[in-house]
C-alpha positions, 0 to 999 in steps of 0.5 A: 474503499480505504483512505490511505491512513494506516491504522496499525502495523501487522507482522507476518507469522506464517506464509503457506503456498497452495497452488497459485495462491498464497495464504498470509497469516498476520498478527495484529492489535486489530485482530479482535475487531476483525471478522471473517469476510472483512476487507483489510488493506495490506500494504495497500492491497485489499484482501479478505479475512478468511480465518481468525485465531486469537490475535492472528488472522489469515488472508489469501492472495490469488495469482493476479495479486501476486503478479501485480504487487509485492505481496508475494515477496512477503515473508516471516516476520515482515511488517505490513501496513494495515487499514480496515475499509472506511465507514460511510460517513467517516472523515476522509483523512487521506484520499480515495484509495480502492486497495487495487494496486496499479503496479509496483515501483522501486525506491531509488533514493532517500534524502534527509530533508532536515525534519522529513525524508524525501523518498523517490520512486521510479515506475513504468510509464508505459502502463499509462499511470501518471502522477501530478504535482501536489496530487495523491499517490498511495505507496504501500497503502499510505496516502501521500502528496506527490512532489517532483512529478516526472513521466516515470518518477516521483517523490514524496516527503515523509514526515517523522510521524509517518515514518515511525508509524508505517513500514517507511521505517524499514524502507531501503533503496531498491525496495519494491513498493505497491503503487496505487495512482490517484483514481480521479487522475486515472479516469481523467487520463483514460478520458483524454486517451479516447 
């Protein structure tokens, strides 16, 4: 379980394809605090640390992860949002995030709002994922509040701190992002469809 509050950024230093899997090596300031078998969210995707070497560690993404997320698009020198799993008893500063991406979305617009940036994303409404006004959404692992909720589109307002300390600073229109919809909303939507 995660909170969607990004701890630090990491840099992809190696990408190795092995059959249908991809092994990603990440250089990070938190590597010395990690251990093999630990879960770390990478742009919102929960992956297991399988190797540690000095200030770099390796995780493996399987075919399903590669099919449902933007993880397969990562290449050398790309920056990723990193968050370790929350500790029981810690504050939940963001919202409950599972690290299980529901689908990808596309950034369709970025607009300066005099102190923040309004970013709009489009997603596939046929998958029955929903957003609600002032509800939570996770974009590339970042816990955010939804504004302008529509059937297949929503926006989020990014404050300067979040912009500077996450991968939002490299985001461009037409980029593919990982979306994890609010877990409580998913259960409510499922119950109302029964």
